[in-house]
Backbone as ProteinMPNN parsed JSONL, in Angstrom:
{"seq_chain_A": "MTILESKVTVNKPVNSIYMFLANMNNHQQLMPPDIHNWSSTTDEAKFTIQNMAKLALKVSNRIENKEIEINPSEAAPFPLNLKWTLSDNGDGTTGAQLTISAELNMMMKMLASGPLQKLADYQTDKLKMI", "coords_chain_A": {"N_chain_A": [[81.055, 16.308, 128.908], [81.622, 16.374, 132.268], [81.847, 18.843, 134.786], [83.142, 19.378, 137.954], [83.713, 21.192, 140.851], [85.524, 22.795, 143.428], [86.237, 25.279, 145.888], [88.576, 27.011, 148.033], [89.967, 29.183, 150.563], [93.263, 29.407, 151.622], [95.189, 29.853, 154.486], [97.93, 30.673, 153.861], [100.93, 31.554, 152.061], [100.916, 31.88, 148.466], [103.156, 30.514, 147.068], [103.968, 28.483, 149.003], [101.672, 26.836, 148.998], [101.68, 26.017, 146.387], [103.962, 24.621, 146.066], [103.549, 22.531, 147.826], [101.274, 21.318, 146.699], [102.292, 20.788, 143.77], [104.203, 18.547, 144.309], [103.398, 15.275, 143.828], [103.848, 13.387, 145.993], [102.798, 14.59, 148.423], [99.971, 14.552, 148.105], [98.809, 12.191, 149.232], [98.085, 13.098, 151.88], [95.896, 14.507, 151.214], [93.757, 12.748, 150.701], [90.917, 10.913, 151.025], [89.766, 8.413, 153.793], [89.346, 5.844, 152.075], [91.189, 5.407, 150.367], [93.601, 3.342, 149.259], [96.888, 1.269, 148.987], [98.659, 3.25, 148.345], [101.124, 4.645, 146.373], [103.683, 6.842, 145.336], [105.682, 9.261, 143.605], [107.479, 12.303, 142.933], [106.219, 13.214, 140.742], [104.039, 11.347, 140.053], [101.137, 9.36, 141.172], [99.984, 6.3, 142.466], [97.093, 4.579, 143.389], [94.509, 2.794, 145.052], [91.045, 2.961, 145.058], [88.901, 2.169, 147.549], [86.783, -0.604, 146.867], [86.129, 0.224, 144.251], [88.104, 1.308, 141.769], [91.418, 1.375, 140.19], [93.699, 3.815, 140.263], [96.058, 5.758, 138.573], [97.739, 8.532, 138.681], [99.429, 11.408, 136.962], [101.304, 14.388, 137.012], [100.863, 16.651, 134.48], [101.129, 19.012, 133.922], [102.748, 22.082, 134.943], [102.425, 25.356, 136.2], [104.202, 27.827, 137.61], [103.165, 28.698, 140.826], [100.591, 29.011, 140.062], [98.952, 26.997, 138.473], [98.525, 23.527, 138.551], [98.45, 20.644, 136.693], [96.893, 17.369, 136.454], [96.68, 14.327, 135.168], [95.575, 11.057, 134.163], [98.048, 8.287, 134.169], [97.85, 5.886, 133.237], [95.424, 3.503, 131.906], [92.302, 4.496, 132.974], [89.245, 4.262, 134.588], [87.337, 6.03, 133.138], [87.787, 8.995, 131.001], [89.66, 11.43, 132.677], [90.441, 14.606, 134.312], [92.392, 16.425, 136.623], [92.57, 19.696, 137.836], [94.491, 21.988, 139.603], [94.1, 25.173, 140.508], [95.712, 28.292, 141.479], [95.763, 31.176, 143.373], [96.995, 34.322, 144.395], [95.887, 36.114, 147.084], [96.977, 38.58, 148.008], [96.994, 38.925, 150.585], [98.693, 37.502, 152.135], [97.339, 35.183, 151.946], [95.845, 32.449, 150.115], [94.097, 31.75, 147.291], [92.404, 28.691, 146.328], [91.439, 26.302, 143.861], [89.976, 23.299, 143.035], [89.38, 21.722, 140.178], [87.71, 19.164, 138.687], [87.463, 17.39, 135.753], [85.58, 15.099, 133.724], [84.924, 12.522, 131.71], [82.019, 11.264, 131.239], [79.471, 9.024, 130.707], [75.829, 8.954, 130.763], [74.853, 7.008, 132.738], [77.215, 6.597, 134.076], [77.68, 9.329, 134.931], [75.425, 9.371, 136.765], [76.256, 7.651, 138.775], [78.879, 8.316, 139.304], [79.291, 11.154, 139.692], [78.56, 12.282, 142.311], [80.372, 11.036, 144.11], [82.697, 12.049, 143.052], [82.4, 14.884, 143.384], [82.313, 14.993, 146.166], [85.047, 14.205, 146.645], [86.356, 16.145, 145.624], [85.587, 18.356, 147.31], [86.454, 17.184, 149.644], [89.161, 17.06, 149.503], [89.928, 20.047, 149.107], [89.224, 20.986, 151.533], [90.913, 19.58, 153.272], [93.325, 20.775, 152.334], [93.119, 23.078, 153.269], [93.36, 22.599, 155.953], [96.097, 21.808, 156.252]], "CA_chain_A": [[81.847, 16.707, 129.845], [81.035, 16.638, 133.504], [82.978, 19.541, 135.361], [83.055, 19.605, 139.385], [84.58, 22.365, 141.162], [85.478, 23.19, 144.939], [87.336, 26.305, 146.143], [89.022, 27.256, 149.32], [91.095, 30.038, 150.961], [94.26, 28.645, 152.636], [95.964, 30.87, 155.272], [99.433, 30.429, 153.582], [101.275, 32.173, 150.847], [100.544, 31.054, 147.301], [104.295, 29.693, 146.863], [104.049, 27.366, 149.852], [100.839, 26.026, 148.543], [102.115, 25.398, 144.963], [105.16, 23.713, 146.461], [102.929, 21.559, 148.309], [100.721, 20.574, 145.41], [103.276, 20.243, 142.81], [104.713, 17.11, 144.61], [102.436, 14.325, 144.141], [104.018, 12.607, 147.241], [101.897, 15.147, 149.411], [98.603, 14.402, 147.731], [98.015, 11.371, 150.07], [97.589, 13.842, 152.939], [94.444, 15.259, 150.753], [92.932, 11.827, 150.204], [89.95, 10.346, 151.988], [90.161, 7.185, 154.102], [89.019, 4.963, 151.404], [92.008, 5.316, 149.498], [94.45, 2.3, 149.831], [97.803, 0.891, 148.281], [99.114, 4.48, 147.976], [102.653, 4.693, 146.052], [104.149, 8.033, 144.767], [106.894, 9.978, 143.457], [107.173, 13.729, 142.727], [105.256, 13.395, 139.409], [103.002, 10.438, 139.775], [100.67, 8.57, 142.278], [99.359, 5.01, 142.171], [96.185, 4.101, 144.611], [93.142, 1.986, 144.873], [89.885, 3.394, 145.692], [88.143, 0.947, 148.095], [85.571, -1.138, 146.192], [85.849, 1.001, 142.969], [89.069, 1.101, 140.882], [92.958, 1.293, 140.664], [94.105, 4.754, 139.455], [97.498, 6.107, 138.229], [97.871, 9.883, 138.072], [100.66, 12.116, 136.804], [101.293, 15.704, 136.856], [101.127, 16.815, 133.087], [101.657, 20.535, 133.347], [103.093, 22.951, 136.144], [102.625, 26.618, 135.85], [104.633, 28.069, 139.055], [102.446, 29.696, 141.611], [99.249, 29.239, 139.334], [98.365, 25.902, 138.061], [99.047, 22.108, 138.476], [97.227, 19.718, 135.87], [97.051, 16.007, 136.655], [95.969, 13.378, 134.349], [95.879, 9.543, 134.339], [99.114, 7.884, 133.484], [97.506, 4.443, 132.902], [93.97, 3.386, 131.499], [91.287, 4.88, 133.783], [87.62, 3.84, 134.321], [86.758, 6.953, 132.294], [88.851, 10.036, 130.74], [89.636, 12.284, 133.802], [91.428, 15.631, 134.458], [92.161, 17.272, 137.64], [93.393, 20.75, 137.778], [94.431, 22.958, 140.738], [94.298, 26.586, 140.244], [96.008, 28.993, 142.599], [95.512, 32.654, 143.103], [97.693, 35.044, 145.438], [94.944, 37.027, 147.5], [97.545, 39.818, 148.318], [97.165, 39.266, 152.025], [99.194, 36.238, 152.764], [96.301, 33.937, 151.764], [95.851, 31.839, 148.725], [92.767, 30.857, 146.748], [92.87, 27.367, 145.747], [90.476, 25.734, 143.388], [90.106, 22.113, 142.318], [88.428, 21.487, 139.099], [87.463, 17.925, 138.137], [86.758, 17.141, 134.515], [85.457, 13.841, 133.682], [84.037, 12.175, 130.388], [80.991, 10.429, 131.923], [78.017, 9.021, 129.899], [74.658, 9.092, 131.633], [74.865, 5.949, 133.879], [78.432, 6.903, 135.004], [77.418, 10.472, 135.643], [74.682, 9.334, 137.912], [77.081, 6.777, 139.797], [80.19, 8.824, 139.817], [79.327, 12.732, 139.852], [78.416, 12.631, 143.749], [81.71, 10.805, 144.838], [83.797, 13.02, 142.654], [82.263, 16.151, 144.029], [82.634, 14.873, 147.756], [86.399, 14.025, 146.573], [87.006, 17.856, 145.363], [85.366, 19.028, 148.524], [87.269, 16.772, 150.883], [90.691, 17.722, 149.262], [90.079, 21.331, 149.16], [88.908, 21.072, 152.943], [92.029, 18.974, 153.697], [94.431, 21.456, 151.952], [92.955, 24.332, 154.071], [93.865, 22.311, 157.405], [97.467, 21.34, 156.204]], "C_chain_A": [[81.269, 17.094, 131.335], [82.228, 17.528, 134.417], [82.302, 19.762, 136.895], [84.074, 20.425, 140.024], [84.511, 22.553, 142.909], [86.73, 24.123, 145.179], [87.384, 26.526, 147.629], [89.823, 28.508, 149.489], [91.819, 29.493, 152.037], [94.927, 30.145, 153.238], [97.441, 30.708, 155.193], [99.781, 30.85, 152.257], [101.282, 31.201, 149.717], [102.014, 29.927, 146.883], [104.278, 28.496, 147.666], [102.943, 26.465, 149.461], [101.094, 25.412, 147.099], [103.162, 24.282, 145.437], [104.527, 22.39, 146.998], [102.025, 20.691, 147.235], [101.481, 20.084, 144.263], [103.953, 18.975, 142.997], [103.514, 16.114, 145.082], [102.436, 13.447, 145.477], [103.155, 13.15, 148.519], [100.545, 14.943, 149.332], [98.055, 13.196, 148.664], [97.647, 11.982, 151.388], [96.09, 14.322, 152.511], [93.518, 14.026, 150.438], [92.027, 11.302, 151.292], [90.465, 8.977, 152.541], [89.99, 5.964, 153.138], [89.767, 4.811, 150.379], [93.085, 4.275, 149.955], [95.689, 2.1, 148.737], [98.497, 2.195, 147.603], [100.565, 4.266, 147.554], [102.647, 6.037, 145.338], [105.544, 8.408, 144.638], [106.517, 11.362, 143.355], [106.031, 13.952, 141.819], [104.086, 12.431, 139.418], [102.463, 9.663, 141.068], [99.951, 7.743, 141.881], [98.342, 4.832, 143.373], [95.128, 3.428, 144.049], [92.196, 2.743, 145.857], [88.933, 2.325, 145.9], [86.734, 0.614, 147.29], [85.096, -0.466, 144.798], [87.001, 0.643, 141.881], [90.414, 1.628, 141.304], [92.936, 2.772, 139.796], [95.534, 5.188, 139.529], [97.46, 7.526, 137.829], [99.099, 10.587, 138.007], [100.486, 13.514, 136.48], [101.833, 15.818, 135.227], [101.585, 18.11, 132.801], [101.609, 20.984, 134.984], [103.403, 24.311, 135.642], [103.129, 27.35, 137.383], [103.629, 28.961, 139.659], [100.928, 29.84, 141.32], [98.521, 27.998, 139.05], [99.098, 24.408, 138.374], [97.871, 21.223, 137.924], [97.669, 18.238, 136.121], [96.114, 15.233, 135.772], [96.244, 11.95, 134.509], [97.089, 9.076, 133.401], [98.928, 6.477, 132.778], [95.922, 4.555, 132.473], [93.264, 3.77, 132.928], [89.854, 4.404, 133.495], [86.941, 4.76, 133.44], [87.915, 8.203, 132.122], [88.507, 10.979, 132.047], [90.671, 13.11, 133.607], [91.209, 16.208, 135.895], [93.246, 18.485, 137.586], [93.25, 21.82, 139.043], [94.855, 24.351, 140.401], [94.509, 27.378, 141.418], [96.171, 30.542, 142.282], [96.185, 33.504, 144.327], [96.566, 36.066, 145.749], [95.555, 38.367, 147.849], [97.808, 39.971, 149.84], [97.714, 38.301, 152.68], [98.503, 34.999, 152.595], [96.344, 33.643, 150.183], [94.502, 31.293, 148.483], [93.151, 29.932, 146.034], [91.579, 26.643, 145.19], [90.754, 24.439, 142.616], [89.209, 21.901, 141.369], [88.651, 19.951, 138.556], [86.813, 17.772, 136.956], [86.633, 15.741, 134.138], [84.359, 13.548, 132.464], [83.089, 11.067, 130.993], [79.609, 10.27, 130.868], [76.929, 8.985, 131.137], [74.638, 8.285, 132.925], [76.012, 6.446, 134.639], [78.148, 8.277, 135.632], [76.572, 10.189, 136.926], [75.484, 8.485, 139.195], [78.485, 7.804, 140.391], [80.197, 10.426, 140.202], [79.48, 12.945, 141.485], [79.897, 12.315, 144.409], [82.642, 11.612, 144.438], [83.612, 14.506, 143.219], [82.707, 16.076, 145.544], [84.257, 14.62, 147.743], [87.228, 15.399, 146.601], [86.783, 18.52, 146.616], [86.273, 18.586, 149.603], [88.858, 17.087, 150.567], [90.849, 19.099, 149.503], [89.936, 21.758, 150.807], [90.281, 20.797, 153.575], [93.217, 20.184, 153.477], [94.268, 22.788, 152.94], [93.462, 24.04, 155.529], [95.402, 22.035, 157.471], [98.331, 22.737, 156.466]], "O_chain_A": [[80.521, 18.061, 131.484], [83.315, 17.028, 134.708], [81.169, 20.221, 137.044], [85.256, 20.308, 139.701], [83.449, 22.43, 143.52], [87.885, 23.889, 144.823], [86.433, 26.284, 148.371], [90.392, 28.907, 148.472], [91.335, 29.154, 153.116], [95.097, 31.198, 152.623], [98.147, 30.616, 156.198], [99.032, 30.566, 151.322], [101.557, 30.007, 149.838], [101.874, 28.772, 146.482], [104.562, 27.441, 147.099], [103.191, 25.264, 149.561], [100.643, 24.303, 146.811], [103.035, 23.109, 145.085], [104.954, 21.293, 146.638], [102.181, 19.482, 147.063], [101.262, 18.95, 143.836], [104.289, 18.312, 142.016], [102.899, 16.074, 146.148], [101.442, 12.922, 145.977], [102.842, 12.417, 149.457], [99.857, 15.105, 150.341], [96.841, 13.201, 148.871], [96.839, 11.336, 152.055], [95.213, 14.495, 153.357], [92.455, 14.307, 149.883], [92.447, 11.281, 152.449], [91.392, 8.393, 151.981], [90.606, 4.967, 153.513], [89.329, 4.184, 149.415], [93.458, 4.393, 151.123], [95.577, 2.69, 147.662], [98.849, 2.159, 146.424], [101.277, 3.693, 148.379], [101.616, 6.359, 144.747], [106.444, 7.997, 145.371], [105.366, 11.694, 143.638], [105.082, 14.702, 142.049], [103.113, 12.762, 138.74], [103.262, 9.353, 141.952], [99.162, 8.041, 140.984], [98.878, 4.967, 144.472], [94.829, 3.423, 142.854], [92.414, 3.059, 147.027], [88.31, 1.699, 145.043], [85.809, 1.412, 147.135], [83.964, -0.578, 144.326], [86.789, -0.314, 141.137], [90.64, 2.174, 142.384], [92.245, 2.872, 138.782], [96.166, 4.963, 140.56], [97.158, 7.774, 136.662], [99.885, 10.437, 138.942], [99.58, 13.851, 135.718], [102.852, 15.29, 134.783], [102.238, 18.429, 131.807], [100.9, 20.569, 135.902], [104.334, 24.549, 134.873], [102.282, 27.356, 138.276], [103.252, 29.948, 139.027], [100.144, 30.507, 141.995], [97.354, 27.979, 139.44], [100.328, 24.366, 138.392], [96.753, 21.065, 138.414], [98.861, 17.97, 135.968], [94.916, 15.498, 135.681], [97.306, 11.687, 135.074], [97.177, 9.355, 132.205], [99.695, 6.027, 131.927], [95.276, 5.58, 132.687], [93.743, 3.297, 133.958], [89.398, 4.201, 132.37], [85.909, 4.332, 132.923], [88.8, 8.364, 132.963], [87.357, 11.239, 132.403], [91.673, 12.779, 132.973], [90.083, 16.446, 136.331], [94.449, 18.344, 137.362], [92.2, 22.356, 139.397], [96.005, 24.563, 140.02], [93.708, 27.298, 142.349], [96.591, 31.028, 141.232], [95.699, 33.178, 145.41], [96.24, 36.848, 144.856], [94.779, 39.31, 148.001], [98.557, 40.81, 150.339], [97.332, 38.109, 153.834], [98.936, 33.919, 152.998], [96.752, 34.38, 149.285], [93.882, 30.556, 149.25], [94.041, 30.05, 145.192], [90.681, 26.386, 145.991], [91.585, 24.4, 141.709], [88.046, 21.887, 141.774], [89.721, 19.624, 138.043], [85.6, 17.982, 136.954], [87.68, 15.099, 134.232], [83.287, 14.127, 132.287], [83.572, 9.953, 131.191], [78.933, 11.184, 130.396], [77.269, 8.99, 132.32], [74.438, 8.805, 134.022], [75.839, 6.724, 135.825], [78.368, 8.396, 136.837], [76.906, 10.665, 138.011], [75.277, 8.721, 140.385], [78.908, 7.94, 141.539], [81.058, 10.875, 140.959], [80.374, 13.662, 141.934], [80.502, 13.14, 145.093], [83.476, 11.998, 145.257], [84.585, 15.217, 143.47], [83.367, 16.971, 146.072], [84.824, 14.82, 148.817], [88.241, 15.717, 147.224], [87.676, 19.24, 147.061], [86.807, 19.379, 150.379], [89.643, 17.337, 151.482], [91.868, 19.449, 150.098], [90.499, 22.76, 151.246], [90.791, 21.634, 154.32], [93.954, 20.473, 154.42], [95.255, 23.427, 153.305], [93.904, 24.936, 156.249], [95.973, 22.019, 158.562], [99.561, 22.707, 156.49]]}, "name": "protein", "num_of_chains": 1, "seq": "MTILESKVTVNKPVNSIYMFLANMNNHQQLMPPDIHNWSSTTDEAKFTIQNMAKLALKVSNRIENKEIEINPSEAAPFPLNLKWTLSDNGDGTTGAQLTISAELNMMMKMLASGPLQKLADYQTDKLKMI"}
């Protein structure tokens, strides 16, 4: 199992960040420019990663103001899990961590771990700006 993480502090209360992340419609704002054909509902998002793969992701678990877990809802190139973990810093800011867990063989690890880490960092950076 390959685990990639990215953390950020956001200058907004935890409830505001949770409400944003709990709605998959908002996740398009966190995606890099090489994401195309985006379609989403509150619980699910489908999109294409340019020159790579199509993905369909669905919220599988929500714990209010603490955690949002997202898993593939259709066949994916490899088993994958995304988890947003939130913490109230007590000063009106929120700690947000995106953890991507992927079942990658050695070849896929060499090819995909770099882009997956960039995706995690990109999403946390975008969250901080929103």
